PyMOL Python script that loads the backbone (N, CA, C, O; Angstrom):
from pymol import cmd

cmd.read_pdbstr("""\
ATOM      1  N   MET A   1      47.837  17.626-157.878  1.00  0.00           N
ATOM      2  CA  MET A   1      47.953  17.024-156.473  1.00  0.00           C
ATOM      3  C   MET A   1      49.406  16.030-156.491  1.00  0.00           C
ATOM      4  O   MET A   1      49.750  15.225-157.356  1.00  0.00           O
ATOM      5  N   ILE A   2      49.916  16.307-155.551  1.00  0.00           N
ATOM      6  CA  ILE A   2      51.156  15.618-154.886  1.00  0.00           C
ATOM      7  C   ILE A   2      50.856  14.212-154.493  1.00  0.00           C
ATOM      8  O   ILE A   2      50.076  14.028-153.559  1.00  0.00           O
ATOM      9  N   ASN A   3      51.419  13.162-155.135  1.00  0.00           N
ATOM     10  CA  ASN A   3      51.146  11.873-154.969  1.00  0.00           C
ATOM     11  C   ASN A   3      52.476  11.048-154.159  1.00  0.00           C
ATOM     12  O   ASN A   3      53.074  10.011-154.445  1.00  0.00           O
ATOM     13  N   LEU A   4      52.610  11.938-153.132  1.00  0.00           N
ATOM     14  CA  LEU A   4      53.643  11.091-152.509  1.00  0.00           C
ATOM     15  C   LEU A   4      53.175  10.430-151.001  1.00  0.00           C
ATOM     16  O   LEU A   4      52.151  10.776-150.412  1.00  0.00           O
ATOM     17  N   GLU A   5      54.067   9.486-150.541  1.00  0.00           N
ATOM     18  CA  GLU A   5      53.610   8.622-149.310  1.00  0.00           C
ATOM     19  C   GLU A   5      54.133   9.923-148.294  1.00  0.00           C
ATOM     20  O   GLU A   5      55.006  10.774-148.460  1.00  0.00           O
ATOM     21  N   PHE A   6      53.232   9.674-147.236  1.00  0.00           N
ATOM     22  CA  PHE A   6      53.695  10.645-146.088  1.00  0.00           C
ATOM     23  C   PHE A   6      55.060   9.880-145.446  1.00  0.00           C
ATOM     24  O   PHE A   6      54.942   8.676-145.220  1.00  0.00           O
ATOM     25  N   PRO A   7      56.246  10.482-145.169  1.00  0.00           N
ATOM     26  CA  PRO A   7      57.370   9.590-144.635  1.00  0.00           C
ATOM     27  C   PRO A   7      57.060   9.531-143.207  1.00  0.00           C
ATOM     28  O   PRO A   7      56.557  10.460-142.575  1.00  0.00           O
ATOM     29  N   THR A   8      57.430   8.244-142.672  1.00  0.00           N
ATOM     30  CA  THR A   8      57.451   7.794-141.268  1.00  0.00           C
ATOM     31  C   THR A   8      58.689   7.453-140.703  1.00  0.00           C
ATOM     32  O   THR A   8      59.576   7.190-141.515  1.00  0.00           O
ATOM     33  N   LEU A   9      58.959   7.394-139.542  1.00  0.00           N
ATOM     34  CA  LEU A   9      60.082   6.639-138.836  1.00  0.00           C
ATOM     35  C   LEU A   9      60.210   5.373-138.533  1.00  0.00           C
ATOM     36  O   LEU A   9      59.096   4.864-138.411  1.00  0.00           O
ATOM     37  N   ASN A  10      60.922   4.758-138.387  1.00  0.00           N
ATOM     38  CA  ASN A  10      61.137   3.180-138.275  1.00  0.00           C
ATOM     39  C   ASN A  10      61.579   3.360-137.064  1.00  0.00           C
ATOM     40  O   ASN A  10      62.722   3.815-137.016  1.00  0.00           O
ATOM     41  N   LEU A  11      61.016   3.139-135.974  1.00  0.00           N
ATOM     42  CA  LEU A  11      61.199   2.853-134.380  1.00  0.00           C
ATOM     43  C   LEU A  11      62.371   1.730-134.166  1.00  0.00           C
ATOM     44  O   LEU A  11      63.382   1.965-133.505  1.00  0.00           O
ATOM     45  N   LYS A  12      62.096   0.439-134.832  1.00  0.00           N
ATOM     46  CA  LYS A  12      62.972  -0.411-134.432  1.00  0.00           C
ATOM     47  C   LYS A  12      64.450  -0.406-135.032  1.00  0.00           C
ATOM     48  O   LYS A  12      65.469  -0.726-134.420  1.00  0.00           O
ATOM     49  N   GLU A  13      64.342   0.096-136.583  1.00  0.00           N
ATOM     50  CA  GLU A  13      65.774   0.322-136.790  1.00  0.00           C
ATOM     51  C   GLU A  13      66.625   1.687-136.368  1.00  0.00           C
ATOM     52  O   GLU A  13      67.842   1.868-136.398  1.00  0.00           O
ATOM     53  N   THR A  14      65.485   2.639-135.938  1.00  0.00           N
ATOM     54  CA  THR A  14      66.103   4.154-135.339  1.00  0.00           C
ATOM     55  C   THR A  14      66.752   3.502-134.143  1.00  0.00           C
ATOM     56  O   THR A  14      67.941   3.772-133.974  1.00  0.00           O
ATOM     57  N   GLY A  15      66.109   2.606-133.200  1.00  0.00           N
ATOM     58  CA  GLY A  15      66.720   2.321-131.948  1.00  0.00           C
ATOM     59  C   GLY A  15      67.723   1.261-132.157  1.00  0.00           C
ATOM     60  O   GLY A  15      68.489   1.072-131.211  1.00  0.00           O
ATOM     61  N   ASN A  16      67.859   0.590-133.126  1.00  0.00           N
ATOM     62  CA  ASN A  16      69.104  -0.268-133.515  1.00  0.00           C
ATOM     63  C   ASN A  16      70.545   0.622-133.893  1.00  0.00           C
ATOM     64  O   ASN A  16      71.704   0.379-133.558  1.00  0.00           O
ATOM     65  N   ARG A  17      70.060   1.605-134.621  1.00  0.00           N
ATOM     66  CA  ARG A  17      71.057   2.726-134.993  1.00  0.00           C
ATOM     67  C   ARG A  17      71.717   3.649-133.759  1.00  0.00           C
ATOM     68  O   ARG A  17      72.832   4.170-133.766  1.00  0.00           O
ATOM     69  N   ILE A  18      70.671   3.703-132.658  1.00  0.00           N
ATOM     70  CA  ILE A  18      71.406   4.265-131.520  1.00  0.00           C
ATOM     71  C   ILE A  18      71.923   3.483-130.697  1.00  0.00           C
ATOM     72  O   ILE A  18      72.770   3.997-129.965  1.00  0.00           O
ATOM     73  N   LYS A  19      71.643   2.071-130.512  1.00  0.00           N
ATOM     74  CA  LYS A  19      72.256   1.044-129.976  1.00  0.00           C
ATOM     75  C   LYS A  19      73.825   0.813-130.697  1.00  0.00           C
ATOM     76  O   LYS A  19      74.768   0.572-129.944  1.00  0.00           O
ATOM     77  N   ALA A  20      74.001   0.883-131.892  1.00  0.00           N
ATOM     78  CA  ALA A  20      75.158   1.010-132.651  1.00  0.00           C
ATOM     79  C   ALA A  20      75.774   2.080-132.157  1.00  0.00           C
ATOM     80  O   ALA A  20      76.757   1.943-131.429  1.00  0.00           O
ATOM     81  N   LEU A  21      75.299   3.243-132.473  1.00  0.00           N
ATOM     82  CA  LEU A  21      76.191   4.425-132.244  1.00  0.00           C
ATOM     83  C   LEU A  21      76.650   4.348-131.026  1.00  0.00           C
ATOM     84  O   LEU A  21      77.867   4.520-130.972  1.00  0.00           O
ATOM     85  N   ARG A  22      76.050   4.123-129.867  1.00  0.00           N
ATOM     86  CA  ARG A  22      76.267   4.101-128.597  1.00  0.00           C
ATOM     87  C   ARG A  22      77.406   2.966-128.599  1.00  0.00           C
ATOM     88  O   ARG A  22      78.478   3.402-128.180  1.00  0.00           O
ATOM     89  N   VAL A  23      77.424   1.716-128.944  1.00  0.00           N
ATOM     90  CA  VAL A  23      78.268   1.005-128.575  1.00  0.00           C
ATOM     91  C   VAL A  23      79.883   1.298-129.536  1.00  0.00           C
ATOM     92  O   VAL A  23      80.996   1.006-129.099  1.00  0.00           O
ATOM     93  N   ARG A  24      79.625   1.876-130.775  1.00  0.00           N
ATOM     94  CA  ARG A  24      80.540   2.528-131.483  1.00  0.00           C
ATOM     95  C   ARG A  24      81.322   3.373-130.552  1.00  0.00           C
ATOM     96  O   ARG A  24      82.521   3.105-130.475  1.00  0.00           O
ATOM     97  N   GLY A  25      80.956   4.146-129.977  1.00  0.00           N
ATOM     98  CA  GLY A  25      81.024   5.133-129.319  1.00  0.00           C
ATOM     99  C   GLY A  25      81.803   4.696-127.680  1.00  0.00           C
ATOM    100  O   GLY A  25      82.462   5.432-126.945  1.00  0.00           O
ATOM    101  N   GLY A  26      81.508   3.558-127.532  1.00  0.00           N
ATOM    102  CA  GLY A  26      82.254   2.637-126.083  1.00  0.00           C
ATOM    103  C   GLY A  26      81.474   3.146-125.082  1.00  0.00           C
ATOM    104  O   GLY A  26      82.066   3.113-124.003  1.00  0.00           O
ATOM    105  N   TYR A  27      80.470   3.562-125.032  1.00  0.00           N
ATOM    106  CA  TYR A  27      79.061   4.251-124.120  1.00  0.00           C
ATOM    107  C   TYR A  27      78.285   2.970-123.426  1.00  0.00           C
ATOM    108  O   TYR A  27      77.940   1.924-123.976  1.00  0.00           O
ATOM    109  N   SER A  28      78.133   3.330-122.190  1.00  0.00           N
ATOM    110  CA  SER A  28      77.276   2.027-121.853  1.00  0.00           C
ATOM    111  C   SER A  28      76.104   2.671-121.971  1.00  0.00           C
ATOM    112  O   SER A  28      76.143   3.892-122.121  1.00  0.00           O
ATOM    113  N   VAL A  29      74.774   1.960-121.926  1.00  0.00           N
ATOM    114  CA  VAL A  29      73.482   2.601-121.499  1.00  0.00           C
ATOM    115  C   VAL A  29      73.306   3.503-120.003  1.00  0.00           C
ATOM    116  O   VAL A  29      72.426   4.343-119.818  1.00  0.00           O
ATOM    117  N   GLU A  30      74.109   3.203-119.244  1.00  0.00           N
ATOM    118  CA  GLU A  30      74.278   3.946-117.870  1.00  0.00           C
ATOM    119  C   GLU A  30      74.674   5.444-118.481  1.00  0.00           C
ATOM    120  O   GLU A  30      74.010   6.477-118.413  1.00  0.00           O
ATOM    121  N   ASP A  31      75.894   5.238-119.061  1.00  0.00           N
ATOM    122  CA  ASP A  31      76.679   6.527-119.187  1.00  0.00           C
ATOM    123  C   ASP A  31      75.809   7.283-120.280  1.00  0.00           C
ATOM    124  O   ASP A  31      76.060   8.487-120.308  1.00  0.00           O
ATOM    125  N   VAL A  32      74.957   6.912-121.083  1.00  0.00           N
ATOM    126  CA  VAL A  32      74.210   7.563-121.825  1.00  0.00           C
ATOM    127  C   VAL A  32      73.064   8.426-121.524  1.00  0.00           C
ATOM    128  O   VAL A  32      72.702   9.472-122.063  1.00  0.00           O
ATOM    129  N   ALA A  33      72.482   7.641-120.368  1.00  0.00           N
ATOM    130  CA  ALA A  33      71.437   8.063-119.378  1.00  0.00           C
ATOM    131  C   ALA A  33      71.775   9.350-118.526  1.00  0.00           C
ATOM    132  O   ALA A  33      71.112  10.341-118.220  1.00  0.00           O
ATOM    133  N   CYS A  34      73.036   8.955-118.273  1.00  0.00           N
ATOM    134  CA  CYS A  34      73.932  10.010-117.130  1.00  0.00           C
ATOM    135  C   CYS A  34      74.247  11.463-118.038  1.00  0.00           C
ATOM    136  O   CYS A  34      74.266  12.598-117.561  1.00  0.00           O
ATOM    137  N   TYR A  35      74.432  11.170-119.159  1.00  0.00           N
ATOM    138  CA  TYR A  35      74.767  12.207-120.190  1.00  0.00           C
ATOM    139  C   TYR A  35      73.570  13.172-120.218  1.00  0.00           C
ATOM    140  O   TYR A  35      73.609  14.382-119.994  1.00  0.00           O
ATOM    141  N   MET A  36      72.476  12.404-120.539  1.00  0.00           N
ATOM    142  CA  MET A  36      71.118  12.842-120.717  1.00  0.00           C
ATOM    143  C   MET A  36      70.293  13.764-119.563  1.00  0.00           C
ATOM    144  O   MET A  36      69.464  14.648-119.777  1.00  0.00           O
ATOM    145  N   GLY A  37      70.795  13.267-118.278  1.00  0.00           N
ATOM    146  CA  GLY A  37      70.069  13.751-117.110  1.00  0.00           C
ATOM    147  C   GLY A  37      69.271  13.212-116.843  1.00  0.00           C
ATOM    148  O   GLY A  37      68.393  13.793-116.206  1.00  0.00           O
ATOM    149  N   PHE A  38      69.103  11.711-117.193  1.00  0.00           N
ATOM    150  CA  PHE A  38      68.471  11.126-116.733  1.00  0.00           C
ATOM    151  C   PHE A  38      68.411  10.197-115.047  1.00  0.00           C
ATOM    152  O   PHE A  38      69.530  10.029-114.564  1.00  0.00           O
ATOM    153  N   THR A  39      67.593   9.810-114.469  1.00  0.00           N
ATOM    154  CA  THR A  39      67.965   9.219-113.005  1.00  0.00           C
ATOM    155  C   THR A  39      67.887   7.556-113.246  1.00  0.00           C
ATOM    156  O   THR A  39      68.075   6.883-112.232  1.00  0.00           O
ATOM    157  N   GLY A  40      67.637   6.864-114.453  1.00  0.00           N
ATOM    158  CA  GLY A  40      67.719   5.856-114.749  1.00  0.00           C
ATOM    159  C   GLY A  40      67.864   5.554-116.184  1.00  0.00           C
ATOM    160  O   GLY A  40      67.679   6.495-116.956  1.00  0.00           O
ATOM    161  N   PRO A  41      68.212   4.221-116.747  1.00  0.00           N
ATOM    162  CA  PRO A  41      68.482   3.965-117.924  1.00  0.00           C
ATOM    163  C   PRO A  41      67.132   3.549-118.967  1.00  0.00           C
ATOM    164  O   PRO A  41      67.108   3.312-120.175  1.00  0.00           O
ATOM    165  N   GLN A  42      66.020   3.575-117.909  1.00  0.00           N
ATOM    166  CA  GLN A  42      64.713   3.286-118.852  1.00  0.00           C
ATOM    167  C   GLN A  42      64.671   3.532-119.956  1.00  0.00           C
ATOM    168  O   GLN A  42      64.608   2.656-120.819  1.00  0.00           O
ATOM    169  N   ALA A  43      64.706   5.341-120.313  1.00  0.00           N
ATOM    170  CA  ALA A  43      64.337   5.526-121.849  1.00  0.00           C
ATOM    171  C   ALA A  43      65.352   5.444-122.669  1.00  0.00           C
ATOM    172  O   ALA A  43      65.190   5.723-123.857  1.00  0.00           O
ATOM    173  N   VAL A  44      66.520   5.064-122.201  1.00  0.00           N
ATOM    174  CA  VAL A  44      67.589   4.451-123.526  1.00  0.00           C
ATOM    175  C   VAL A  44      67.165   3.378-123.735  1.00  0.00           C
ATOM    176  O   VAL A  44      66.775   3.186-124.887  1.00  0.00           O
ATOM    177  N   TYR A  45      67.081   2.515-122.990  1.00  0.00           N
ATOM    178  CA  TYR A  45      66.332   1.149-123.421  1.00  0.00           C
ATOM    179  C   TYR A  45      65.215   1.122-124.236  1.00  0.00           C
ATOM    180  O   TYR A  45      65.199   0.382-125.219  1.00  0.00           O
ATOM    181  N   LYS A  46      64.141   1.939-123.913  1.00  0.00           N
ATOM    182  CA  LYS A  46      63.222   2.281-124.544  1.00  0.00           C
ATOM    183  C   LYS A  46      63.306   2.560-126.219  1.00  0.00           C
ATOM    184  O   LYS A  46      62.656   2.136-127.174  1.00  0.00           O
ATOM    185  N   TRP A  47      64.462   3.507-126.073  1.00  0.00           N
ATOM    186  CA  TRP A  47      64.791   4.011-127.799  1.00  0.00           C
ATOM    187  C   TRP A  47      65.429   2.722-128.274  1.00  0.00           C
ATOM    188  O   TRP A  47      64.954   2.304-129.330  1.00  0.00           O
ATOM    189  N   GLU A  48      66.315   2.058-127.780  1.00  0.00           N
ATOM    190  CA  GLU A  48      67.145   1.129-128.615  1.00  0.00           C
ATOM    191  C   GLU A  48      66.256  -0.310-128.973  1.00  0.00           C
ATOM    192  O   GLU A  48      66.539  -1.149-129.828  1.00  0.00           O
ATOM    193  N   TRP A  49      65.170  -0.303-128.092  1.00  0.00           N
ATOM    194  CA  TRP A  49      64.283  -1.583-128.089  1.00  0.00           C
ATOM    195  C   TRP A  49      63.299  -1.270-129.433  1.00  0.00           C
ATOM    196  O   TRP A  49      62.821  -2.226-130.044  1.00  0.00           O
ATOM    197  N   GLY A  50      63.053  -0.032-129.814  1.00  0.00           N
ATOM    198  CA  GLY A  50      62.147   0.753-130.573  1.00  0.00           C
ATOM    199  C   GLY A  50      60.960   0.866-130.010  1.00  0.00           C
ATOM    200  O   GLY A  50      59.981   0.853-130.755  1.00  0.00           O
ATOM    201  N   LYS A  51      60.770   1.006-128.534  1.00  0.00           N
ATOM    202  CA  LYS A  51      59.391   1.500-127.991  1.00  0.00           C
ATOM    203  C   LYS A  51      59.080   2.914-128.218  1.00  0.00           C
ATOM    204  O   LYS A  51      57.943   3.234-128.565  1.00  0.00           O
ATOM    205  N   SER A  52      60.026   3.806-128.043  1.00  0.00           N
ATOM    206  CA  SER A  52      59.838   5.073-128.333  1.00  0.00           C
ATOM    207  C   SER A  52      60.893   5.642-129.098  1.00  0.00           C
ATOM    208  O   SER A  52      61.815   4.951-129.532  1.00  0.00           O
ATOM    209  N   LEU A  53      60.786   7.115-129.323  1.00  0.00           N
ATOM    210  CA  LEU A  53      61.928   7.873-130.023  1.00  0.00           C
ATOM    211  C   LEU A  53      62.216   9.021-128.877  1.00  0.00           C
ATOM    212  O   LEU A  53      61.397   9.526-128.109  1.00  0.00           O
ATOM    213  N   PRO A  54      63.497   9.257-128.984  1.00  0.00           N
ATOM    214  CA  PRO A  54      63.828  10.603-128.450  1.00  0.00           C
ATOM    215  C   PRO A  54      63.130  11.683-128.781  1.00  0.00           C
ATOM    216  O   PRO A  54      62.593  11.693-129.888  1.00  0.00           O
ATOM    217  N   THR A  55      62.995  12.759-127.944  1.00  0.00           N
ATOM    218  CA  THR A  55      62.444  14.013-128.343  1.00  0.00           C
ATOM    219  C   THR A  55      63.594  14.883-128.929  1.00  0.00           C
ATOM    220  O   THR A  55      64.784  14.739-128.648  1.00  0.00           O
ATOM    221  N   VAL A  56      63.052  15.846-129.817  1.00  0.00           N
ATOM    222  CA  VAL A  56      64.035  16.624-130.793  1.00  0.00           C
ATOM    223  C   VAL A  56      65.311  16.853-129.658  1.00  0.00           C
ATOM    224  O   VAL A  56      66.391  16.308-129.883  1.00  0.00           O
ATOM    225  N   ASP A  57      65.157  17.521-128.679  1.00  0.00           N
ATOM    226  CA  ASP A  57      66.150  18.087-128.009  1.00  0.00           C
ATOM    227  C   ASP A  57      67.039  16.828-127.135  1.00  0.00           C
ATOM    228  O   ASP A  57      68.031  17.049-126.440  1.00  0.00           O
ATOM    229  N   ASN A  58      66.583  15.853-127.303  1.00  0.00           N
ATOM    230  CA  ASN A  58      67.394  14.402-126.627  1.00  0.00           C
ATOM    231  C   ASN A  58      67.933  13.971-128.039  1.00  0.00           C
ATOM    232  O   ASN A  58      69.041  13.455-127.891  1.00  0.00           O
ATOM    233  N   LEU A  59      67.562  13.997-129.295  1.00  0.00           N
ATOM    234  CA  LEU A  59      68.037  14.038-130.596  1.00  0.00           C
ATOM    235  C   LEU A  59      69.351  14.779-130.613  1.00  0.00           C
ATOM    236  O   LEU A  59      70.446  14.215-130.606  1.00  0.00           O
ATOM    237  N   TYR A  60      69.181  15.953-130.633  1.00  0.00           N
ATOM    238  CA  TYR A  60      70.186  16.889-130.763  1.00  0.00           C
ATOM    239  C   TYR A  60      71.101  16.370-129.723  1.00  0.00           C
ATOM    240  O   TYR A  60      72.151  15.963-130.221  1.00  0.00           O
ATOM    241  N   ALA A  61      71.032  16.247-128.343  1.00  0.00           N
ATOM    242  CA  ALA A  61      71.933  15.698-127.712  1.00  0.00           C
ATOM    243  C   ALA A  61      72.731  14.574-127.778  1.00  0.00           C
ATOM    244  O   ALA A  61      73.859  14.336-127.344  1.00  0.00           O
ATOM    245  N   LEU A  62      71.854  13.870-128.462  1.00  0.00           N
ATOM    246  CA  LEU A  62      72.517  12.303-128.718  1.00  0.00           C
ATOM    247  C   LEU A  62      73.513  12.678-130.158  1.00  0.00           C
ATOM    248  O   LEU A  62      74.636  12.175-130.200  1.00  0.00           O
ATOM    249  N   SER A  63      73.091  13.490-131.203  1.00  0.00           N
ATOM    250  CA  SER A  63      74.148  13.640-131.958  1.00  0.00           C
ATOM    251  C   SER A  63      75.214  14.345-131.693  1.00  0.00           C
ATOM    252  O   SER A  63      76.243  14.102-132.324  1.00  0.00           O
ATOM    253  N   LYS A  64      75.195  15.294-130.774  1.00  0.00           N
ATOM    254  CA  LYS A  64      76.512  15.541-130.150  1.00  0.00           C
ATOM    255  C   LYS A  64      77.495  14.832-129.630  1.00  0.00           C
ATOM    256  O   LYS A  64      78.694  14.900-129.898  1.00  0.00           O
ATOM    257  N   LEU A  65      76.705  13.841-128.535  1.00  0.00           N
ATOM    258  CA  LEU A  65      77.601  12.439-128.186  1.00  0.00           C
ATOM    259  C   LEU A  65      78.097  11.736-128.808  1.00  0.00           C
ATOM    260  O   LEU A  65      79.200  11.296-128.484  1.00  0.00           O
ATOM    261  N   PHE A  66      77.495  11.374-129.903  1.00  0.00           N
ATOM    262  CA  PHE A  66      77.929  10.498-131.029  1.00  0.00           C
ATOM    263  C   PHE A  66      78.716  11.100-132.066  1.00  0.00           C
ATOM    264  O   PHE A  66      79.499  10.403-132.712  1.00  0.00           O
ATOM    265  N   GLY A  67      78.540  12.740-132.361  1.00  0.00           N
ATOM    266  CA  GLY A  67      79.467  12.825-133.398  1.00  0.00           C
ATOM    267  C   GLY A  67      78.951  12.913-134.589  1.00  0.00           C
ATOM    268  O   GLY A  67      79.690  13.188-135.534  1.00  0.00           O
ATOM    269  N   VAL A  68      77.535  12.691-134.785  1.00  0.00           N
ATOM    270  CA  VAL A  68      76.588  12.786-136.114  1.00  0.00           C
ATOM    271  C   VAL A  68      75.486  13.774-136.333  1.00  0.00           C
ATOM    272  O   VAL A  68      75.023  14.513-135.464  1.00  0.00           O
ATOM    273  N   THR A  69      75.124  13.710-137.554  1.00  0.00           N
ATOM    274  CA  THR A  69      73.927  14.744-137.423  1.00  0.00           C
ATOM    275  C   THR A  69      72.634  13.932-137.087  1.00  0.00           C
ATOM    276  O   THR A  69      72.709  12.711-137.229  1.00  0.00           O
ATOM    277  N   ILE A  70      71.359  14.519-136.620  1.00  0.00           N
ATOM    278  CA  ILE A  70      70.290  13.891-136.507  1.00  0.00           C
ATOM    279  C   ILE A  70      70.058  12.898-137.577  1.00  0.00           C
ATOM    280  O   ILE A  70      70.045  11.683-137.379  1.00  0.00           O
ATOM    281  N   GLU A  71      69.912  13.363-138.505  1.00  0.00           N
ATOM    282  CA  GLU A  71      69.570  12.400-139.737  1.00  0.00           C
ATOM    283  C   GLU A  71      70.210  11.288-139.808  1.00  0.00           C
ATOM    284  O   GLU A  71      69.660  10.370-140.415  1.00  0.00           O
ATOM    285  N   LYS A  72      71.589  11.059-139.189  1.00  0.00           N
ATOM    286  CA  LYS A  72      72.167   9.992-139.342  1.00  0.00           C
ATOM    287  C   LYS A  72      71.756   8.765-138.085  1.00  0.00           C
ATOM    288  O   LYS A  72      72.217   7.636-137.920  1.00  0.00           O
ATOM    289  N   ILE A  73      70.708   9.520-137.323  1.00  0.00           N
ATOM    290  CA  ILE A  73      70.228   8.454-136.165  1.00  0.00           C
ATOM    291  C   ILE A  73      68.984   8.070-136.485  1.00  0.00           C
ATOM    292  O   ILE A  73      68.548   6.947-136.231  1.00  0.00           O
ATOM    293  N   LEU A  74      68.405   8.884-137.002  1.00  0.00           N
ATOM    294  CA  LEU A  74      66.861   8.268-137.400  1.00  0.00           C
ATOM    295  C   LEU A  74      66.754   7.781-138.653  1.00  0.00           C
ATOM    296  O   LEU A  74      67.279   8.279-139.649  1.00  0.00           O
ATOM    297  N   VAL A  75      65.922   6.586-138.607  1.00  0.00           N
ATOM    298  CA  VAL A  75      65.867   5.543-139.985  1.00  0.00           C
ATOM    299  C   VAL A  75      64.390   5.617-140.028  1.00  0.00           C
ATOM    300  O   VAL A  75      63.560   5.373-139.152  1.00  0.00           O
ATOM    301  N   GLY A  76      64.218   6.121-141.596  1.00  0.00           N
ATOM    302  CA  GLY A  76      62.643   6.108-141.967  1.00  0.00           C
ATOM    303  C   GLY A  76      62.335   5.050-142.749  1.00  0.00           C
ATOM    304  O   GLY A  76      63.204   4.465-143.396  1.00  0.00           O
ATOM    305  N   ASN A  77      60.921   4.663-142.766  1.00  0.00           N
ATOM    306  CA  ASN A  77      60.570   3.319-142.993  1.00  0.00           C
ATOM    307  C   ASN A  77      60.843   3.331-144.718  1.00  0.00           C
ATOM    308  O   ASN A  77      60.558   2.268-145.269  1.00  0.00           O
ATOM    309  N   ASP A  78      61.173   4.026-145.277  1.00  0.00           N
ATOM    310  CA  ASP A  78      61.316   3.947-146.856  1.00  0.00           C
ATOM    311  C   ASP A  78      63.014   3.963-147.052  1.00  0.00           C
ATOM    312  O   ASP A  78      63.494   4.303-148.133  1.00  0.00           O
ATOM    313  N   GLU A  79      63.827   3.585-145.964  1.00  0.00           N
ATOM    314  CA  GLU A  79      65.111   3.605-145.921  1.00  0.00           C
ATOM    315  C   GLU A  79      65.411   1.913-145.941  1.00  0.00           C
ATOM    316  O   GLU A  79      64.891   1.163-145.116  1.00  0.00           O
ATOM    317  N   SER A  80      66.425   1.395-147.128  1.00  0.00           N
ATOM    318  CA  SER A  80      66.664  -0.117-146.861  1.00  0.00           C
ATOM    319  C   SER A  80      67.825  -0.089-145.756  1.00  0.00           C
ATOM    320  O   SER A  80      68.458   0.877-145.332  1.00  0.00           O
ATOM    321  N   PHE A  81      67.905  -1.380-145.437  1.00  0.00           N
ATOM    322  CA  PHE A  81      69.276  -2.035-144.351  1.00  0.00           C
ATOM    323  C   PHE A  81      70.576  -1.607-144.810  1.00  0.00           C
ATOM    324  O   PHE A  81      71.504  -1.161-144.134  1.00  0.00           O
ATOM    325  N   LEU A  82      70.506  -1.827-146.183  1.00  0.00           N
ATOM    326  CA  LEU A  82      71.816  -1.591-146.775  1.00  0.00           C
ATOM    327  C   LEU A  82      72.073   0.118-146.723  1.00  0.00           C
ATOM    328  O   LEU A  82      73.187   0.617-146.559  1.00  0.00           O
ATOM    329  N   CYS A  83      70.946   0.810-146.878  1.00  0.00           N
ATOM    330  CA  CYS A  83      71.367   2.162-147.004  1.00  0.00           C
ATOM    331  C   CYS A  83      71.587   3.074-145.416  1.00  0.00           C
ATOM    332  O   CYS A  83      71.994   4.223-145.244  1.00  0.00           O
ATOM    333  N   ASN A  84      71.208   2.201-144.571  1.00  0.00           N
ATOM    334  CA  ASN A  84      71.506   2.376-143.207  1.00  0.00           C
ATOM    335  C   ASN A  84      73.159   2.069-142.921  1.00  0.00           C
ATOM    336  O   ASN A  84      73.914   2.853-142.347  1.00  0.00           O
ATOM    337  N   ARG A  85      73.480   0.920-143.386  1.00  0.00           N
ATOM    338  CA  ARG A  85      74.996   0.805-142.915  1.00  0.00           C
ATOM    339  C   ARG A  85      75.908   1.841-143.908  1.00  0.00           C
ATOM    340  O   ARG A  85      77.050   2.168-143.584  1.00  0.00           O
ATOM    341  N   LYS A  86      75.228   2.340-145.219  1.00  0.00           N
ATOM    342  CA  LYS A  86      76.339   3.325-145.561  1.00  0.00           C
ATOM    343  C   LYS A  86      76.269   4.512-145.052  1.00  0.00           C
ATOM    344  O   LYS A  86      77.247   5.260-145.067  1.00  0.00           O
ATOM    345  N   VAL A  87      75.040   4.875-144.499  1.00  0.00           N
ATOM    346  CA  VAL A  87      74.941   6.130-143.800  1.00  0.00           C
ATOM    347  C   VAL A  87      75.845   6.137-142.530  1.00  0.00           C
ATOM    348  O   VAL A  87      76.003   7.251-142.030  1.00  0.00           O
ATOM    349  N   LEU A  88      76.490   5.048-141.897  1.00  0.00           N
ATOM    350  CA  LEU A  88      77.197   5.235-140.630  1.00  0.00           C
ATOM    351  C   LEU A  88      78.535   4.855-140.931  1.00  0.00           C
ATOM    352  O   LEU A  88      79.387   4.876-140.043  1.00  0.00           O
ATOM    353  N   GLY A  89      78.845   4.456-142.272  1.00  0.00           N
ATOM    354  CA  GLY A  89      80.049   4.013-142.725  1.00  0.00           C
ATOM    355  C   GLY A  89      80.754   2.701-141.868  1.00  0.00           C
ATOM    356  O   GLY A  89      81.952   2.469-141.706  1.00  0.00           O
ATOM    357  N   THR A  90      79.653   1.992-141.419  1.00  0.00           N
ATOM    358  CA  THR A  90      80.302   0.731-140.818  1.00  0.00           C
ATOM    359  C   THR A  90      79.785  -0.659-141.614  1.00  0.00           C
ATOM    360  O   THR A  90      78.913  -0.756-142.478  1.00  0.00           O
ATOM    361  N   SER A  91      80.558  -1.606-141.071  1.00  0.00           N
ATOM    362  CA  SER A  91      80.167  -2.787-141.893  1.00  0.00           C
ATOM    363  C   SER A  91      79.213  -3.807-140.825  1.00  0.00           C
ATOM    364  O   SER A  91      78.583  -4.776-141.248  1.00  0.00           O
ATOM    365  N   TYR A  92      79.243  -3.400-139.412  1.00  0.00           N
ATOM    366  CA  TYR A  92      79.188  -4.486-138.484  1.00  0.00           C
ATOM    367  C   TYR A  92      77.317  -4.263-138.465  1.00  0.00           C
ATOM    368  O   TYR A  92      76.587  -5.067-137.886  1.00  0.00           O
ATOM    369  N   MET A  93      76.853  -3.173-139.123  1.00  0.00           N
ATOM    370  CA  MET A  93      75.352  -2.881-138.581  1.00  0.00           C
ATOM    371  C   MET A  93      74.596  -3.760-139.483  1.00  0.00           C
ATOM    372  O   MET A  93      73.370  -3.829-139.393  1.00  0.00           O
TER     373      MET A  93
END
""", "prot")
cmd.dss("prot")
cmd.show_as("cartoon", "prot")
cmd.util.cbc("prot")
cmd.orient("prot")
């Protein structure tokens, strides 16, 4: 029997990462919403505040916009804060 904990995503830290990638890219929330084809910024704010996660197709689009893999956008509950900083290669996160 496998005795591993089921992996889950950390919505708050994933939101923090989306915001950091957006800021690093020089995009406003409105820029991202427009790129995604949204009529308003509410969905992007919900992602950044950790209230919801982007769908798989939206994650794919974000990865192209930010120039990173989907794995570098998502944060698992098993990851530490230091690990998150190393993934992005930044010191301000």
